[in-house]
C-alpha positions as CSV (number, residue, x, y, z in Angstrom):
1,M,0.0,-0.3,0.1
2,A,3.1,2.6,0.3
3,E,3.2,3.4,-3.1
4,P,-1.0,4.3,-3.2
5,V,-0.3,6.2,-0.5
6,A,2.6,8.1,-1.8
7,L,1.0,8.8,-5.2
8,M,-2.2,10.3,-3.0
9,A,0.0,12.5,-1.0
10,L,2.0,13.9,-4.3
11,A,-1.7,14.7,-5.9
12,L,-2.9,16.3,-2.7
13,D,0.7,18.4,-2.5
14,A,0.5,19.5,-6.0
15,A,-3.4,20.1,-5.9
16,V,-3.7,22.5,-3.2
17,G,-0.3,22.2,-1.1
18,W,-1.0,23.2,2.2
19,P,-3.7,26.0,2.1
20,A,-3.3,29.5,3.6
21,R,-6.3,29.0,5.6
22,V,-5.2,25.6,7.4
23,Y,-1.9,27.3,8.1
24,S,-3.8,30.5,9.4
25,R,-6.1,28.2,11.7
26,I,-3.3,25.0,13.0
27,G,-0.4,26.4,11.5
28,H,2.2,23.3,10.1
29,P,3.5,20.2,11.7
30,V,7.2,21.9,11.1
31,G,6.5,24.6,13.4
32,L,5.8,22.0,16.4
33,F,9.5,20.9,15.7
34,A,10.8,24.2,15.3
35,R,9.0,24.9,19.0
36,I,10.4,22.0,20.2
37,I,14.0,22.7,18.8
38,A,13.7,26.3,20.3
39,A,12.8,25.0,23.9
40,C,15.6,22.7,24.0
41,E,17.9,25.5,22.6
42,Q,17.3,27.3,25.5
43,R,17.7,24.9,28.1
44,W,20.9,23.0,26.6
45,N,22.9,25.3,24.4
46,R,23.3,28.3,26.8
47,P,27.0,29.8,26.3
48,S,27.7,28.6,30.2
49,R,27.7,25.0,29.2
50,G,30.7,23.4,27.9
51,R,31.2,21.8,24.7
52,R,30.8,18.5,25.4
53,A,27.9,19.5,27.2
54,R,26.2,21.6,24.5
55,K,26.4,18.6,21.9
56,A,24.8,16.3,24.1
57,G,22.0,18.5,24.8
58,G,21.8,18.4,21.2
59,I,22.1,14.8,20.8
60,A,19.2,14.7,23.2
61,T,17.3,17.0,21.2
62,V,17.7,15.1,18.0
63,L,16.4,11.8,19.8
64,L,13.8,13.6,21.6
65,L,12.3,14.4,17.7
66,V,12.7,11.2,16.4
67,G,10.8,9.7,19.3
68,L,8.4,12.2,18.9
69,A,7.9,12.3,15.2
70,G,8.1,8.4,15.0
71,G,6.1,7.8,17.7
72,G,3.4,9.9,16.4
73,G,3.6,8.3,12.9
74,I,3.3,5.1,14.1
75,L,0.0,6.5,16.4
76,L,-1.7,8.1,13.4
77,T,-1.1,4.6,11.3
78,L,-2.7,2.6,13.9
79,L,-5.3,4.9,13.9
80,A,-5.8,5.4,10.1
81,R,-6.0,1.4,10.3
82,T,-9.1,1.3,12.2
83,L,-11.0,2.9,9.6
84,G,-10.7,-0.4,7.2
85,A,-10.4,0.0,3.7
86,A,-9.9,3.9,4.0
87,G,-7.3,3.6,5.8
88,W,-4.8,4.4,3.3
89,F,-6.5,7.2,2.2
90,A,-6.4,8.9,5.9
91,I,-2.4,7.9,5.9
92,A,-1.9,9.5,2.5
93,I,-3.6,13.0,4.6
94,F,-1.1,12.4,8.0
95,A,2.1,12.3,4.7
96,W,0.5,15.6,2.7
97,P,2.2,18.1,5.0
98,A,5.6,16.8,4.5
99,L,5.9,17.1,1.1
100,A,6.0,20.3,-0.3
101,Q,6.1,20.1,-4.4
102,R,3.9,22.9,-4.9
103,S,5.2,24.9,-1.8
104,L,8.9,25.2,-3.4
105,D,7.1,26.2,-6.5
106,Q,5.2,29.3,-5.0
107,H,8.3,30.2,-3.5
108,V,10.0,30.1,-6.9
109,Q,7.1,32.2,-8.9
110,P,7.5,35.5,-7.1
111,V,11.1,35.6,-7.6
112,I,10.4,35.2,-11.4
113,A,7.4,37.2,-12.2
114,A,9.2,39.9,-10.2
115,L,12.7,39.9,-11.9
116,Q,10.5,39.8,-15.3
117,A,8.7,42.9,-14.1
118,G,11.9,44.6,-13.3
119,E,11.1,44.9,-9.9
120,T,14.7,44.0,-8.2
121,A,14.4,44.6,-4.7
122,R,10.9,42.8,-5.1
123,A,13.1,39.9,-6.0
124,R,15.0,40.3,-3.6
125,A,12.5,40.3,-0.8
126,A,10.7,37.4,-2.6
127,L,14.2,35.6,-2.6
128,A,14.6,36.1,0.9
129,M,12.1,33.9,2.0
130,I,13.9,31.0,1.2
131,V,17.2,31.4,1.7
132,G,19.4,32.3,4.5
133,R,22.4,34.5,2.7
134,D,22.5,38.3,2.5
135,T,19.9,39.4,-0.4
136,R,20.2,43.2,0.2
137,D,22.8,43.7,-2.8
138,L,22.1,41.3,-5.1
139,D,21.5,41.7,-8.7
140,E,19.7,39.8,-11.2
141,F,22.6,37.1,-11.6
142,G,23.1,36.5,-8.3
143,I,19.3,36.4,-7.5
144,A,18.8,33.7,-10.2
145,R,21.5,31.9,-8.8
146,A,20.7,31.9,-5.2
147,T,17.4,30.8,-6.2
148,I,18.4,27.9,-8.5
149,E,20.6,26.7,-5.6
150,S,17.3,26.9,-3.6
151,L,15.3,25.3,-5.9
152,A,17.8,22.2,-6.8
153,E,18.6,21.5,-2.8
154,S,15.1,21.8,-1.9
155,F,13.9,19.5,-4.8
156,C,15.7,16.9,-2.7
157,D,14.7,18.0,1.0
158,G,11.2,18.9,0.2
159,V,10.1,15.9,-2.6
160,I,12.8,13.1,-3.1
161,A,13.5,12.5,0.8
162,P,10.3,12.6,2.1
163,L,8.5,10.8,-0.6
164,L,11.4,8.1,-0.5
165,W,11.0,7.8,3.3
166,L,7.0,7.8,2.8
167,V,7.6,5.0,0.6
168,T,10.5,2.6,2.7
169,A,9.3,3.4,6.2
170,G,5.6,4.9,6.1
171,L,4.3,7.7,8.2
172,P,6.9,7.4,10.7
173,G,9.4,7.3,8.2
174,V,8.8,10.6,6.5
175,W,8.1,12.5,10.3
176,I,11.2,11.5,11.2
177,M,13.0,12.6,7.9
178,K,11.2,16.2,8.5
179,A,12.1,16.7,12.1
180,V,15.6,16.2,11.1
181,N,15.2,18.1,8.5
182,T,14.1,21.0,10.1
183,A,16.5,20.6,13.0
184,D,19.5,20.6,10.1
185,S,18.3,24.1,8.9
186,L,17.7,25.7,12.4
187,I,20.7,24.4,14.4
188,G,23.2,22.3,11.8
189,H,25.4,25.2,11.0
190,I,29.4,25.1,12.1
191,E,29.2,28.3,13.0
192,E,28.4,29.3,16.8
193,P,26.6,29.0,18.7
194,H,25.4,25.6,17.3
195,R,29.1,23.9,16.3
196,D,28.2,21.6,18.9
197,F,24.6,21.6,19.6
198,G,23.7,21.7,15.8
199,W,26.6,18.5,15.5
200,A,23.9,15.6,15.7
201,A,21.3,17.3,13.8
202,A,23.2,17.8,10.7
203,R,25.2,14.5,10.9
204,L,21.8,12.2,10.9
205,D,20.6,14.6,8.2
206,D,23.7,14.1,5.8
207,A,22.4,10.3,6.6
208,M,19.0,10.6,5.7
209,N,19.2,12.5,2.5
210,F,22.0,10.5,1.5
211,V,20.2,8.4,-1.3
212,P,17.5,10.8,-2.2
213,A,20.3,13.1,-2.9
214,R,21.4,10.9,-5.6
215,I,18.5,10.1,-6.6
216,A,17.3,13.7,-7.3
217,A,20.2,14.4,-9.4
218,I,19.6,11.4,-11.3
219,L,15.9,12.7,-12.0
220,I,17.2,16.4,-12.8
221,C,19.5,14.5,-15.4
222,L,16.7,12.8,-16.9
223,A,14.8,16.2,-16.8
224,G,17.3,18.0,-19.3
225,P,19.9,16.9,-21.1
226,G,23.6,17.8,-20.0
227,G,23.6,17.0,-16.6
228,W,25.0,13.8,-16.5
229,R,29.1,14.9,-17.0
230,I,29.1,18.1,-15.3
231,G,27.1,16.6,-12.2
232,W,29.4,14.2,-11.6
233,R,32.3,16.3,-12.0
234,Y,31.3,18.7,-9.4
235,R,29.1,16.4,-7.3
236,R,31.5,17.1,-4.4
237,A,32.4,20.7,-4.9
238,H,30.1,21.7,-2.0
239,A,31.0,21.5,1.4
240,S,27.6,19.2,1.9
241,P,28.0,15.9,1.5
242,N,24.5,15.6,-0.2
243,A,23.5,19.2,-1.5
244,G,26.4,19.4,-4.2
245,W,24.5,16.2,-6.4
246,P,21.4,18.0,-7.3
247,E,22.8,21.2,-7.6
248,A,25.7,20.1,-9.6
249,A,23.6,18.4,-11.8
250,M,20.8,21.0,-12.3
251,A,23.8,23.6,-13.4
252,G,24.5,20.5,-16.2
253,V,21.3,20.8,-17.5
254,L,20.9,24.6,-17.7
255,G,24.7,25.2,-18.5
256,V,25.6,27.7,-15.8
257,K,27.8,28.1,-13.2
258,L,26.4,27.7,-9.8
259,A,27.3,28.3,-5.6
260,G,30.7,30.4,-5.8
261,P,31.4,33.3,-3.3
262,V,28.2,34.2,-1.4
263,R,27.6,36.6,2.0
264,Y,26.2,35.2,5.3
265,D,25.7,37.8,8.1
266,G,27.9,40.3,6.3
267,A,30.8,37.8,5.8
268,L,32.1,36.9,2.5
269,R,32.3,33.4,1.9
270,D,34.8,32.5,-1.0
271,K,32.6,29.0,-1.7
272,P,34.1,26.8,-5.0
273,W,32.1,27.5,-8.5
274,I,29.5,24.7,-9.0
275,G,29.0,24.3,-13.3
276,E,30.7,25.4,-16.2
277,G,29.6,28.8,-18.1
278,D,28.4,31.9,-17.2
279,Q,26.0,32.9,-14.5
280,P,22.3,32.4,-14.8
281,G,20.0,35.0,-15.0
282,L,16.6,35.1,-15.6
283,R,16.2,32.9,-18.6
284,A,18.2,30.0,-16.5
285,L,15.8,30.3,-13.8
286,V,12.6,30.0,-16.0
287,R,14.3,26.6,-17.0
288,A,15.5,25.5,-14.1
289,R,11.8,25.6,-12.8
290,R,10.7,23.6,-15.9
291,V,13.1,21.3,-15.5
292,Y,11.8,20.4,-11.7
293,H,8.4,20.4,-13.2
294,R,9.9,18.0,-15.7
295,A,11.4,15.8,-12.3
296,C,8.6,16.2,-10.2
297,A,6.6,14.4,-12.7
298,I,9.5,12.0,-13.8
299,A,8.9,10.9,-9.8
300,W,5.2,10.7,-10.5
301,G,5.7,8.3,-12.7
302,I,8.1,6.3,-11.1
303,V,5.5,5.9,-7.9
304,G,2.7,5.7,-9.9
305,G,4.4,2.7,-12.1
306,L,5.0,1.2,-8.4
307,A,1.6,1.6,-7.5
308,W,0.3,-0.2,-11.1
309,L,3.2,-3.1,-10.8
310,V,1.8,-4.2,-6.8
């Protein structure tokens, strides 16, 4: 039943995403994870604590998240099974918020629209909603580059990783993945004050995204020509053991270079370039969105094929 459940969850996410009306009333499950992480950080990541104590606190935070997310997934699965034949649909509904196909597209589209209108300031504001880097001084090329990088990486984190964990480990797997990914995005940084406290979140997120990142890269290469050679050549040019795979594949498909120097909190980081060619502009960004759509469609086809075979 895993494949039909995943296909229905994909369909629900693509059709309506996570509606604003629902979000305004009950929020999003990821918000609960964020509140738990914030509470744990306030308690266990105080500057007065030593490095080992902060690392132990980070490990405890991850274990708490895994226990709550996995236990919640098990309880929801048991609840759904009490519904008999309709149980699989209930599981799909419970899994639906873990996917972010539509949400990701809805965050990229305003950046494109602003650039098409020649409103760079509005494009920067839209970009700031999806990236952590400094955006105030970016021109069209910097905006397009950052958006494409986020789109490629989030295709793994927001679509392929939760989809794979849903198919292989059901509701417990997909919600553990989302909890760990949320922790990584909030505290899994090498800078202080999260270097020690976020260590466990970053390492577990790397492990859980190892296979999905490579699948995401393959799907991007299948969605457009030219990705294989560049994807393989530059797959390790990123500091993350996973993010470089989909970003390099996207750079190859578009024939551009991504990554490179970037500013965070006013400090310039001289990151290596990923890919070959010129920096991407609006045209490349529009193409990247189309590649993303095709890659999602291929994922749909694979899950649908598995459902048909089963």
